[in-house]
N, C-alpha and C positions, 0 to 999 in steps of 0.2 A: 242452095238458095232458088228460091220458088220465083216464079213468074208472076207473083202477086203484085199488083200496082195500087198503091194509094193515090188519093186526089193528088198530093203535092207530087209526086212521081209523073202524074198525067199532066200537072201544070208545068212541070221542069222539060218535059217531052215537047208538049205544044210549043214551049218557047227555044226549044232546042239548045238547052244548057246541058251540057255534060254532067253528068253525076254519077256516082256510086251508091248502091244501096245494099243494106245489111239488114236483117232478121234476127232478132235474140226473141222472138216469140217463143221459140223451144224452151227458154231459161226461167229461171225464178227471177232474174233481173227485174228490181223496180227502180230503186234510186238511179240518179244518173252517173252516181261511179260505179254502181253494180252493171249497168249497161255497158259503160267502159269497159270494165273489165271482160265482160261476157263477150264483147268482140275484140277483146284484146288490143284495145287502143289507147293511146295517151289520153288521161283523163282533161289534160289541159287543151285538147283539141276537139273534145266531145262538149258541146254546149247544149246548155237547157234553155228554154224559151219560156220567160217570165211577163205576165201581163200586170201592169199597174194602173192606178187610178189617181187623179189629181182632184184637189179643192175644185180646180174650174170645172171639172168633169170629163175632162180628157182622158183618153186612155193612151198607155205606150207600152210597147213591147222593147225587153230588153233581151238579150242571147249572152250568157256569160258560161265561162266554163264551169262543168258540172260541180268542180269540187270547191269553187268560189262561192261568196254571198254577195248578194247586190247591195251595194252601199246607196239608199235611200237618198242619202243628201247629193251625192255625185250624180246619182240617177235624176234627182229633180234638177239640178243645174244642167244637166246634158239636154235635158228638152224646155228649158228656160221656165220651167215653175218652181214656186216656193217650196212645194213638197209634193211627195207622190208616195203612195202606199200600195201594197200588194192587193191585188183585186181578190175579193171573196171568191171562195171556192165555188160555190153556187152560182156566182154570176159568170162562171168561165164559159161554160158550155153554151148560154144564150147569147153571149156577146161574140164569143169568136167561131163556135162550132166545133169546137174542139174539146176533149175531155183532159182533166188533169192525167199528167204523165205520157199525152200523145197530143200536146198542143205545138204546132209547129208554126213560124211566123209567116209561112206561106200557106195562101188560100184560107185565111181568115174568111169570115162574113163581111167583115169592114177592112179597109187597109188604114193600119195605124202607123204612125210613126215608129221606125223600128231603130234601136241603139243597139250594135254589137259591140263588145268589149273589146278594146283597141289591142289585146292580147291576141286576137283572130289574125293580126296581119303577120304574125310569126309563122304562119302555116300557108301552106300551098292551097290547103283545102280543110273545111272544119267538117263535123259531123253534128248532126241534130235531129230531131224527132221529123220522121216523114209523116206526122199526122195521124198516127194510129200507133197506139201502144204496141210493141214487138218489133217496131220498123224504124229505120232511120237512113238518113240520106247523107252523103258526104259530096261536098262541092267546094270550090273556089268561093270564098266570101265576096269577093268582088262581082262575083257574076250574080249574085242576087239582087245587086243594083237593078239588074234587067226588069226584075218583076216584082220588087217591092221596094221602099223608100228606106233606104239606109244610112245611118250615119255610124262611123267608128270612135268611140269616146271610152276614156277610162272609168268604169262605172262599179268596179268591184272594189271590197276591202283589201288593203295592201296588208299584209302580215308583217 
């Protein structure tokens, strides 16, 4: 493990929030499921960060397990909107400062309401992007509330 620090890690350090970090930069992992496998972690515990937009023009961030899909109806309901849709890929970098595959809920250009799928409560820690492709951080989901506005709600399709 290198001593490389992403902006997310620096923000966590500054807030004195304990975390572990992982690098999968030496692997060919692209999808969240591949990242979980590369890190030898439970895919239910590895979360992806999705950014949505609503008709009202508001943006919302959702964190869900990498194997799951965001239920847009549940997501809209969770944030009090009639509907939400996934942000267009070309809008991600200008809006958040992050690229697809390296989007973290921490350190975005603006603070957006963030909803973490309630399944995160099943774990002492969840793993998610450290804000750069190839890097992940692991921390207690409750600790996130110290630096970003989060809520826990069920927002994934149930099999």
